[in-house]
ZAMARNU-288780 format. One record per residue (C-alpha): residue number from 1; residue in three letters; chain; y, z, x. Coordinates in nm, 3 decimals. Layout:
SITE  num  residu  chaine        y        z        x
SITE  NUM     ALA       A        Y        Z        X
...
This chain:
SITE  num  residu  chaine        y        z        x
SITE    1     MET       A    4.180   -8.703   -2.025
SITE    2     GLU       A    4.218   -8.611   -1.659
SITE    3     ASN       A    4.016   -8.816   -1.413
SITE    4     PHE       A    3.823   -8.672   -1.118
SITE    5     HIS       A    4.118   -8.718   -0.883
SITE    6     ASP       A    4.349   -8.515   -1.108
SITE    7     ARG       A    4.090   -8.243   -1.167
SITE    8     ALA       A    4.037   -8.207   -0.792
SITE    9     LEU       A    4.411   -8.167   -0.744
SITE   10     VAL       A    4.419   -7.891   -1.005
SITE   11     ALA       A    4.118   -7.721   -0.844
SITE   12     GLU       A    4.291   -7.721   -0.506
SITE   13     ARG       A    4.612   -7.574   -0.649
SITE   14     LYS       A    4.427   -7.303   -0.841
SITE   15     MET       A    4.234   -7.214   -0.526
SITE   16     ARG       A    4.550   -7.093   -0.358
SITE   17     ALA       A    4.511   -6.772   -0.559
SITE   18     LEU       A    4.216   -6.692   -0.330
SITE   19     PHE       A    4.299   -6.831    0.012
SITE   20     PRO       A    4.533   -7.068    0.197
SITE   21     PRO       A    4.416   -7.416    0.299
SITE   22     THR       A    4.171   -7.414    0.588
SITE   23     PRO       A    4.323   -7.571    0.899
SITE   24     VAL       A    4.262   -7.918    1.036
SITE   25     GLN       A    4.266   -7.878    1.414
SITE   26     ARG       A    4.263   -8.140    1.685
SITE   27     ASN       A    3.991   -8.066    1.938
SITE   28     GLU       A    4.091   -8.162    2.290
SITE   29     HIS       A    3.744   -8.108    2.436
SITE   30     LEU       A    3.566   -8.339    2.192
SITE   31     SER       A    3.849   -8.593    2.197
SITE   32     ALA       A    3.823   -8.626    2.574
SITE   33     ARG       A    3.445   -8.633    2.568
SITE   34     PHE       A    3.421   -8.916    2.316
SITE   35     ASP       A    3.742   -9.103    2.400
SITE   36     ALA       A    3.860   -9.057    2.041
SITE   37     ASP       A    4.103   -8.849    1.837
SITE   38     ILE       A    3.870   -8.578    1.703
SITE   39     TRP       A    3.981   -8.325    1.442
SITE   40     LEU       A    3.786   -8.040    1.282
SITE   41     LYS       A    3.834   -7.939    0.920
SITE   42     ARG       A    3.755   -7.570    0.962
SITE   43     GLU       A    3.566   -7.466    0.650
SITE   44     ASP       A    3.415   -7.192    0.863
SITE   45     LEU       A    3.752   -7.016    0.825
SITE   46     THR       A    3.749   -6.956    0.448
SITE   47     PRO       A    3.725   -6.589    0.338
SITE   48     VAL       A    3.346   -6.623    0.313
SITE   49     ARG       A    3.323   -6.848    0.622
SITE   50     SER       A    3.201   -7.155    0.432
SITE   51     TYR       A    3.322   -7.415    0.181
SITE   52     LYS       A    3.087   -7.279   -0.087
SITE   53     ILE       A    3.360   -7.051   -0.218
SITE   54     ARG       A    3.539   -7.361   -0.348
SITE   55     GLY       A    3.271   -7.483   -0.585
SITE   56     ALA       A    3.180   -7.133   -0.703
SITE   57     PHE       A    3.544   -7.049   -0.777
SITE   58     ASN       A    3.617   -7.375   -0.958
SITE   59     ALA       A    3.306   -7.358   -1.175
SITE   60     MET       A    3.373   -6.995   -1.267
SITE   61     ARG       A    3.741   -7.068   -1.335
SITE   62     LYS       A    3.665   -7.352   -1.573
SITE   63     VAL       A    3.405   -7.155   -1.766
SITE   64     LEU       A    3.650   -6.868   -1.813
SITE   65     GLU       A    3.928   -7.102   -1.927
SITE   66     VAL       A    3.705   -7.222   -2.212
SITE   67     ASP       A    3.535   -6.887   -2.275
SITE   68     PRO       A    3.764   -6.602   -2.161
SITE   69     GLY       A    3.520   -6.341   -2.289
SITE   70     ARG       A    3.241   -6.454   -2.059
SITE   71     LYS       A    3.144   -6.160   -1.838
SITE   72     LEU       A    2.813   -6.254   -1.674
SITE   73     PHE       A    2.742   -6.519   -1.412
SITE   74     VAL       A    2.408   -6.569   -1.241
SITE   75     CYS       A    2.301   -6.756   -0.929
SITE   76     ALA       A    2.010   -6.785   -0.689
SITE   77     SER       A    2.096   -6.810   -0.321
SITE   78     ALA       A    2.005   -6.664    0.014
SITE   79     GLY       A    2.325   -6.764    0.185
SITE   80     ASN       A    2.671   -6.912    0.148
SITE   81     HIS       A    2.658   -6.988   -0.224
SITE   82     ALA       A    2.577   -6.622   -0.295
SITE   83     GLN       A    2.877   -6.509   -0.096
SITE   84     GLY       A    3.106   -6.759   -0.269
SITE   85     VAL       A    2.988   -6.645   -0.612
SITE   86     ALA       A    3.033   -6.280   -0.511
SITE   87     PHE       A    3.389   -6.337   -0.392
SITE   88     ALA       A    3.482   -6.529   -0.706
SITE   89     ALA       A    3.323   -6.268   -0.934
SITE   90     ARG       A    3.535   -5.994   -0.784
SITE   91     HIS       A    3.847   -6.211   -0.810
SITE   92     PHE       A    3.793   -6.278   -1.180
SITE   93     GLY       A    3.668   -5.929   -1.261
SITE   94     VAL       A    3.335   -6.048   -1.399
SITE   95     THR       A    2.978   -5.952   -1.316
SITE   96     GLY       A    2.777   -6.169   -1.080
SITE   97     VAL       A    2.402   -6.116   -1.067
SITE   98     ILE       A    2.272   -6.278   -0.751
SITE   99     PHE       A    1.902   -6.336   -0.699
SITE  100     MET       A    1.783   -6.356   -0.339
SITE  101     PRO       A    1.436   -6.393   -0.186
SITE  102     VAL       A    1.280   -6.070   -0.062
SITE  103     THR       A    1.280   -6.224    0.286
SITE  104     THR       A    1.660   -6.262    0.297
SITE  105     PRO       A    1.802   -6.103    0.617
SITE  106     MET       A    1.981   -5.775    0.550
SITE  107     GLN       A    2.296   -5.911    0.714
SITE  108     LYS       A    2.334   -6.171    0.437
SITE  109     ILE       A    2.262   -5.917    0.166
SITE  110     ASP       A    2.520   -5.676    0.305
SITE  111     LYS       A    2.787   -5.946    0.337
SITE  112     THR       A    2.732   -6.053   -0.022
SITE  113     ARG       A    2.776   -5.692   -0.134
SITE  114     VAL       A    3.097   -5.661    0.068
SITE  115     PHE       A    3.246   -5.975   -0.086
SITE  116     GLY       A    3.150   -5.883   -0.442
SITE  117     GLY       A    3.193   -5.507   -0.437
SITE  118     ASP       A    3.116   -5.339   -0.769
SITE  119     ASN       A    3.125   -5.675   -0.946
SITE  120     VAL       A    2.798   -5.790   -0.793
SITE  121     LYS       A    2.438   -5.692   -0.853
SITE  122     ILE       A    2.176   -5.820   -0.609
SITE  123     ARG       A    1.815   -5.865   -0.708
SITE  124     LEU       A    1.553   -5.937   -0.444
SITE  125     ILE       A    1.271   -6.132   -0.604
SITE  126     GLY       A    1.013   -6.372   -0.460
SITE  127     ASP       A    0.891   -6.457   -0.112
SITE  128     TYR       A    1.001   -6.819   -0.157
SITE  129     PHE       A    1.321   -6.961   -0.298
SITE  130     ASP       A    1.149   -7.150   -0.581
SITE  131     ASP       A    1.024   -6.816   -0.716
SITE  132     THR       A    1.372   -6.667   -0.679
SITE  133     LEU       A    1.531   -6.958   -0.862
SITE  134     ALA       A    1.284   -6.939   -1.149
SITE  135     ALA       A    1.348   -6.566   -1.188
SITE  136     ALA       A    1.725   -6.616   -1.185
SITE  137     GLN       A    1.717   -6.891   -1.446
SITE  138     SER       A    1.484   -6.690   -1.670
SITE  139     TYR       A    1.708   -6.384   -1.646
SITE  140     CYS       A    2.018   -6.593   -1.715
SITE  141     VAL       A    1.873   -6.722   -2.044
SITE  142     GLU       A    1.759   -6.377   -2.152
SITE  143     ALA       A    2.089   -6.207   -2.064
SITE  144     GLY       A    2.311   -6.483   -2.200
SITE  145     GLY       A    2.482   -6.547   -1.867
SITE  146     HIS       A    2.622   -6.866   -1.717
SITE  147     PHE       A    2.415   -7.010   -1.434
SITE  148     LEU       A    2.612   -7.126   -1.131
SITE  149     ALA       A    2.419   -7.399   -0.951
SITE  150     PRO       A    2.486   -7.433   -0.577
SITE  151     PHE       A    2.556   -7.809   -0.580
SITE  152     ASP       A    2.423   -8.001   -0.881
SITE  153     ASP       A    2.710   -7.914   -1.112
SITE  154     ALA       A    3.014   -8.126   -1.201
SITE  155     ASP       A    3.260   -7.838   -1.164
SITE  156     VAL       A    3.108   -7.735   -0.830
SITE  157     ILE       A    3.138   -8.092   -0.700
SITE  158     GLU       A    3.497   -8.101   -0.821
SITE  159     GLY       A    3.572   -7.776   -0.638
SITE  160     GLN       A    3.424   -7.904   -0.312
SITE  161     ALA       A    3.652   -8.208   -0.340
SITE  162     SER       A    3.944   -7.975   -0.269
SITE  163     VAL       A    3.848   -8.008    0.098
SITE  164     ALA       A    3.956   -8.372    0.082
SITE  165     VAL       A    4.276   -8.286   -0.107
SITE  166     GLU       A    4.380   -8.049    0.170
SITE  167     LEU       A    4.273   -8.288    0.441
SITE  168     LEU       A    4.497   -8.571    0.328
SITE  169     GLU       A    4.792   -8.341    0.269
SITE  170     GLN       A    4.761   -8.176    0.611
SITE  171     MET       A    4.725   -8.483    0.833
SITE  172     ASP       A    5.002   -8.716    0.943
SITE  173     GLY       A    4.837   -9.037    0.831
SITE  174     VAL       A    4.481   -9.091    0.714
SITE  175     PRO       A    4.183   -9.067    0.950
SITE  176     ASP       A    3.966   -9.367    1.027
SITE  177     ILE       A    3.639   -9.182    0.982
SITE  178     VAL       A    3.534   -8.856    0.813
SITE  179     VAL       A    3.196   -8.708    0.905
SITE  180     LEU       A    3.029   -8.495    0.638
SITE  181     PRO       A    2.725   -8.266    0.650
SITE  182     VAL       A    2.477   -8.315    0.366
SITE  183     GLY       A    2.242   -8.065    0.206
SITE  184     GLY       A    2.222   -8.081   -0.171
SITE  185     GLY       A    2.514   -8.322   -0.170
SITE  186     GLY       A    2.788   -8.124   -0.346
SITE  187     LEU       A    3.040   -8.141   -0.061
SITE  188     SER       A    2.979   -8.506    0.025
SITE  189     ALA       A    2.977   -8.613   -0.341
SITE  190     GLY       A    3.306   -8.439   -0.409
SITE  191     ILE       A    3.483   -8.568   -0.099
SITE  192     ARG       A    3.350   -8.922   -0.139
SITE  193     THR       A    3.457   -8.943   -0.503
SITE  194     TYR       A    3.806   -8.813   -0.427
SITE  195     LEU       A    3.864   -9.035   -0.124
SITE  196     ALA       A    3.737   -9.343   -0.305
SITE  197     ALA       A    4.031   -9.310   -0.546
SITE  198     THR       A    4.289   -9.188   -0.296
SITE  199     ALA       A    4.214   -9.337    0.045
SITE  200     PRO       A    3.936   -9.597    0.006
SITE  201     GLY       A    3.991   -9.730    0.357
SITE  202     ILE       A    3.844   -9.419    0.519
SITE  203     GLU       A    3.493   -9.474    0.649
SITE  204     LEU       A    3.251   -9.193    0.569
SITE  205     ARG       A    2.951   -9.094    0.775
SITE  206     TYR       A    2.690   -8.846    0.657
SITE  207     VAL       A    2.460   -8.625    0.860
SITE  208     GLU       A    2.165   -8.417    0.748
SITE  209     PRO       A    1.904   -8.219    0.941
SITE  210     ALA       A    1.609   -8.430    1.057
SITE  211     GLY       A    1.373   -8.181    0.897
SITE  212     GLY       A    1.550   -8.206    0.561
SITE  213     ALA       A    1.665   -8.566    0.526
SITE  214     SER       A    1.670   -8.561    0.146
SITE  215     LEU       A    1.963   -8.803    0.103
SITE  216     ALA       A    1.800   -9.067    0.323
SITE  217     ALA       A    1.479   -9.028    0.121
SITE  218     ALA       A    1.668   -9.061   -0.207
SITE  219     LEU       A    1.852   -9.374   -0.094
SITE  220     ALA       A    1.523   -9.530    0.015
SITE  221     ALA       A    1.360   -9.451   -0.321
SITE  222     GLY       A    1.665   -9.529   -0.533
SITE  223     ARG       A    1.648   -9.183   -0.691
SITE  224     PRO       A    1.623   -8.818   -0.582
SITE  225     VAL       A    1.278   -8.736   -0.448
SITE  226     SER       A    1.129   -8.411   -0.321
SITE  227     LEU       A    1.041   -8.397    0.047
SITE  228     PRO       A    0.684   -8.278    0.110
SITE  229     ALA       A    0.803   -8.032    0.374
SITE  230     VAL       A    1.137   -7.902    0.504
SITE  231     ASP       A    1.232   -7.746    0.836
SITE  232     SER       A    1.439   -7.446    0.727
SITE  233     PHE       A    1.620   -7.388    1.058
SITE  234     VAL       A    1.942   -7.557    0.939
SITE  235     ASP       A    1.926   -7.329    0.638
SITE  236     GLY       A    2.267   -7.423    0.497
SITE  237     ALA       A    2.161   -7.787    0.457
SITE  238     ALA       A    1.780   -7.783    0.455
SITE  239     VAL       A    1.730   -7.901    0.097
SITE  240     ALA       A    1.410   -8.065   -0.022
SITE  241     ARG       A    1.581   -8.269   -0.294
SITE  242     VAL       A    1.941   -8.382   -0.344
SITE  243     GLY       A    2.093   -8.315   -0.683
SITE  244     GLU       A    2.089   -8.564   -0.970
SITE  245     LEU       A    2.466   -8.548   -1.017
SITE  246     THR       A    2.538   -8.556   -0.646
SITE  247     PHE       A    2.313   -8.858   -0.597
SITE  248     ASP       A    2.497   -9.042   -0.872
SITE  249     ALA       A    2.806   -9.019   -0.651
SITE  250     LEU       A    2.615   -9.116   -0.337
SITE  251     ARG       A    2.363   -9.375   -0.455
SITE  252     ASP       A    2.553   -9.671   -0.304
SITE  253     VAL       A    2.608   -9.510    0.037
SITE  254     PRO       A    2.489   -9.756    0.305
SITE  255     PRO       A    2.163   -9.613    0.445
SITE  256     ASP       A    2.277   -9.680    0.801
SITE  257     HIS       A    2.574   -9.448    0.741
SITE  258     VAL       A    2.336   -9.154    0.692
SITE  259     HIS       A    2.231   -8.994    1.018
SITE  260     ALA       A    1.966   -8.735    1.106
SITE  261     ALA       A    2.035   -8.453    1.350
SITE  262     ALA       A    1.743   -8.301    1.537
SITE  263     GLU       A    1.736   -7.926    1.483
SITE  264     ASP       A    1.699   -7.847    1.854
SITE  265     ARG       A    1.990   -8.075    1.941
SITE  266     VAL       A    2.206   -7.895    1.685
SITE  267     CYS       A    2.138   -7.576    1.880
SITE  268     GLY       A    2.294   -7.732    2.189
SITE  269     THR       A    2.601   -7.830    1.988
SITE  270     MET       A    2.636   -7.477    1.854
SITE  271     LEU       A    2.623   -7.334    2.205
SITE  272     GLU       A    2.871   -7.591    2.337
SITE  273     LEU       A    3.127   -7.508    2.069
SITE  274     LEU       A    3.073   -7.136    2.120
SITE  275     ASN       A    3.093   -7.139    2.499
SITE  276     VAL       A    3.362   -7.404    2.545
SITE  277     GLU       A    3.579   -7.362    2.236
SITE  278     GLY       A    3.496   -7.012    2.112
SITE  279     ILE       A    3.405   -7.156    1.770
SITE  280     VAL       A    3.118   -6.984    1.590
SITE  281     LEU       A    2.927   -7.223    1.363
SITE  282     GLU       A    2.603   -7.187    1.174
SITE  283     PRO       A    2.351   -7.471    1.218
SITE  284     ALA       A    2.470   -7.659    0.907
SITE  285     GLY       A    2.830   -7.611    1.016
SITE  286     ALA       A    2.762   -7.790    1.345
SITE  287     LEU       A    2.598   -8.100    1.195
SITE  288     SER       A    2.913   -8.313    1.175
SITE  289     VAL       A    2.995   -8.246    1.540
SITE  290     ASP       A    2.638   -8.287    1.657
SITE  291     VAL       A    2.617   -8.647    1.536
SITE  292     LEU       A    2.922   -8.761    1.735
SITE  293     GLY       A    2.701   -8.860    2.026
SITE  294     ASP       A    2.511   -9.102    1.800
SITE  295     LEU       A    2.843   -9.244    1.682
SITE  296     ALA       A    3.001   -9.271    2.026
SITE  297     GLU       A    3.055   -9.648    2.013
SITE  298     THR       A    3.172   -9.640    1.651
SITE  299     ILE       A    3.432   -9.368    1.696
SITE  300     ARG       A    3.579   -9.471    2.033
SITE  301     GLY       A    3.958   -9.497    2.002
SITE  302     LYS       A    3.958   -9.385    1.638
SITE  303     ARG       A    4.083   -9.083    1.452
SITE  304     VAL       A    3.784   -8.884    1.329
SITE  305     VAL       A    3.760   -8.570    1.115
SITE  306     CYS       A    3.445   -8.359    1.126
SITE  307     VAL       A    3.400   -8.109    0.844
SITE  308     THR       A    3.261   -7.791    0.997
SITE  309     SER       A    3.112   -7.651    0.681
SITE  310     GLY       A    3.025   -7.294    0.773
SITE  311     GLY       A    3.027   -7.021    1.034
SITE  312     ASN       A    2.790   -6.759    0.893
SITE  313     PHE       A    2.581   -6.725    1.206
SITE  314     ASP       A    2.369   -6.417    1.267
SITE  315     PHE       A    2.392   -6.348    1.641
SITE  316     GLU       A    2.041   -6.206    1.635
SITE  317     ARG       A    1.940   -6.574    1.622
SITE  318     LEU       A    2.126   -6.655    1.944
SITE  319     PRO       A    1.820   -6.621    2.172
SITE  320     GLU       A    1.631   -6.866    1.950
SITE  321     VAL       A    1.926   -7.108    1.950
SITE  322     LYS       A    1.949   -7.094    2.328
SITE  323     GLU       A    1.573   -7.143    2.362
SITE  324     ARG       A    1.567   -7.447    2.136
SITE  325     ALA       A    1.872   -7.598    2.304
SITE  326     GLN       A    1.716   -7.562    2.649
SITE  327     ARG       A    1.391   -7.719    2.537
SITE  328     PHE       A    1.572   -8.014    2.378
SITE  329     ALA       A    1.776   -8.067    2.695
SITE  330     GLY       A    1.460   -8.061    2.905
SITE  331     LEU       A    1.570   -7.750    3.092
SITE  332     LYS       A    1.289   -7.524    2.978
SITE  333     LYS       A    0.918   -7.589    2.947
SITE  334     TYR       A    0.606   -7.394    2.870
SITE  335     PHE       A    0.264   -7.477    2.999
SITE  336     LEU       A   -0.081   -7.326    3.025
SITE  337     LEU       A   -0.202   -7.290    3.383
SITE  338     ARG       A   -0.568   -7.250    3.476
SITE  339     LEU       A   -0.539   -7.023    3.776
SITE  340     PRO       A   -0.833   -6.952    4.010
SITE  341     GLN       A   -0.905   -6.580    4.020
SITE  342     ARG       A   -0.901   -6.541    4.396
SITE  343     PRO       A   -0.664   -6.374    4.639
SITE  344     GLY       A   -0.361   -6.593    4.712
SITE  345     ALA       A   -0.391   -6.816    4.403
SITE  346     LEU       A   -0.073   -6.685    4.251
SITE  347     ARG       A    0.111   -6.726    4.580
SITE  348     ASP       A   -0.005   -7.087    4.600
SITE  349     PHE       A    0.140   -7.152    4.257
SITE  350     LEU       A    0.470   -6.981    4.335
SITE  351     GLU       A    0.512   -7.201    4.640
SITE  352     THR       A    0.514   -7.510    4.416
SITE  353     LEU       A    0.836   -7.394    4.248
SITE  354     GLY       A    1.161   -7.555    4.354
SITE  355     PRO       A    1.481   -7.371    4.447
SITE  356     GLU       A    1.625   -7.416    4.096
SITE  357     ASP       A    1.305   -7.327    3.907
SITE  358     ASP       A    1.299   -6.983    3.748
SITE  359     ILE       A    1.003   -6.813    3.580
SITE  360     ALA       A    1.112   -6.704    3.232
SITE  361     ARG       A    0.767   -6.600    3.112
SITE  362     PHE       A    0.438   -6.522    3.285
SITE  363     GLU       A    0.153   -6.392    3.073
SITE  364     TYR       A   -0.226   -6.383    3.108
SITE  365     LEU       A   -0.373   -6.499    2.779
SITE  366     LYS       A   -0.738   -6.418    2.847
SITE  367     LYS       A   -0.961   -6.303    3.129
SITE  368     SER       A   -1.304   -6.394    2.996
SITE  369     ALA       A   -1.371   -6.667    3.253
SITE  370     ARG       A   -1.529   -6.532    3.569
SITE  371     ASN       A   -1.367   -6.774    3.811
SITE  372     PHE       A   -1.047   -6.878    3.634
SITE  373     GLY       A   -0.780   -6.717    3.419
SITE  374     THR       A   -0.542   -6.888    3.177
SITE  375     VAL       A   -0.175   -6.808    3.219
SITE  376     LEU       A    0.117   -6.889    2.990
SITE  377     ILE       A    0.410   -7.000    3.208
SITE  378     GLY       A    0.768   -7.049    3.097
SITE  379     ILE       A    1.001   -7.220    3.346
SITE  380     GLU       A    1.379   -7.267    3.327
SITE  381     THR       A    1.553   -7.505    3.563
SITE  382     ALA       A    1.891   -7.665    3.625
SITE  383     SER       A    1.794   -8.031    3.575
SITE  384     PRO       A    1.518   -8.209    3.377
SITE  385     GLU       A    1.425   -8.403    3.690
SITE  386     ASN       A    1.311   -8.080    3.852
SITE  387     PHE       A    1.011   -8.072    3.619
SITE  388     THR       A    0.900   -8.415    3.734
SITE  389     ARG       A    0.894   -8.291    4.091
SITE  390     LEU       A    0.727   -7.963    3.993
SITE  391     PHE       A    0.444   -8.139    3.811
SITE  392     GLU       A    0.398   -8.374    4.108
SITE  393     ARG       A    0.352   -8.071    4.334
SITE  394     LEU       A    0.112   -7.907    4.090
SITE  395     ASN       A   -0.096   -8.225    4.073
SITE  396     ALA       A   -0.099   -8.253    4.450
SITE  397     GLY       A   -0.211   -7.891    4.472
SITE  398     GLY       A   -0.501   -7.948    4.236
SITE  399     PHE       A   -0.373   -7.714    3.965
SITE  400     ALA       A   -0.503   -7.764    3.612
SITE  401     TYR       A   -0.225   -7.724    3.356
SITE  402     ARG       A   -0.115   -7.838    3.011
SITE  403     ASP       A    0.244   -7.885    2.896
SITE  404     ILE       A    0.270   -7.722    2.551
SITE  405     THR       A    0.649   -7.739    2.509
SITE  406     GLY       A    0.627   -7.994    2.230
SITE  407     ASP       A    0.306   -7.865    2.073
SITE  408     GLU       A    0.434   -7.702    1.754
SITE  409     ALA       A    0.094   -7.569    1.649
SITE  410     VAL       A    0.042   -7.387    1.978
SITE  411     ALA       A    0.404   -7.277    2.006
SITE  412     GLU       A    0.393   -7.115    1.663
SITE  413     PHE       A    0.129   -6.870    1.783
SITE  414     ILE       A    0.227   -6.793    2.141
SITE  415     LEU       A    0.594   -6.875    2.201
């Protein structure tokens, strides 16, 4: 019987019927910044702009090898897994029924249709993914289809391991460290299992979004557990619970090798790669690069590979990404100002602004008070220190204000 290593090799060879290996590229900018030899494994350059095509293809291939008459495959996904299943369904000439939440952006729906063509049927069901998943699984049983799980499936994990197969074949010598993004765990489980048998000396580091740290929670509990809440911004990796099979491959990962990336900081990394390198990454795709700052001492002088897992970024989200990046960097703040309703009050406030302070938002929220009015102020500046000086001037001027930049409850309603 073939072992995992051999099956991953077969998966990688079979995958060449769909697309060539994704490149491993040395990044001069990051190498200079961190005094290390930094390489990017560009999974954002697959035909569907993410590694998910690998697992979907391999799982579908293996089912069809055993059951050539199988014609129906079903999945539930609002993103990269759906597109991978769609692409594979068209390749094999089978039908893929893809369930998506009603709230799925039209851009993702349209891309899935493009990849699958006439071989794909899309069903929009449920406001929340749990409802979508339940509907997909129920339909799959009724219709006699094969359900393709996004990560908790042995054949999917095996397909994702093809990333590691390519990586070792492409590089001249093995890297010291490989940094992996973690969501449900399919990619990290596959790569870890393959490298353990092939290149056990490589150190692995794992990074998940701070608002979806399901692997860290599972390691702490000794089993997969469901997070009570998940920040969905890093949608490609914001998973409430790692898979059972994936955790089996990851259960002995040292907890201090699992890192959390703040969602707002990830936004800054996305913008840096876009503006400096011209690389478009989705939030999950930027995780492995984002954590390099936390690993600065560990990676200095070493050869490091970051797996950039996806580039399906909707540019309509760019203003939000820029906003969150500025706030994390301390370059943008919002505050409520209680402004006296008298002639010259606004001028007095404007005179407190420094030469690098720019008003990005100015909005009266209410005018019920007879002597004062509340104003929402948004300020952008060139350096975080400028806000210290601005607030000193406001205090000296007797202005009453409240910094609401970090107040999520208030920001949800007015920002």
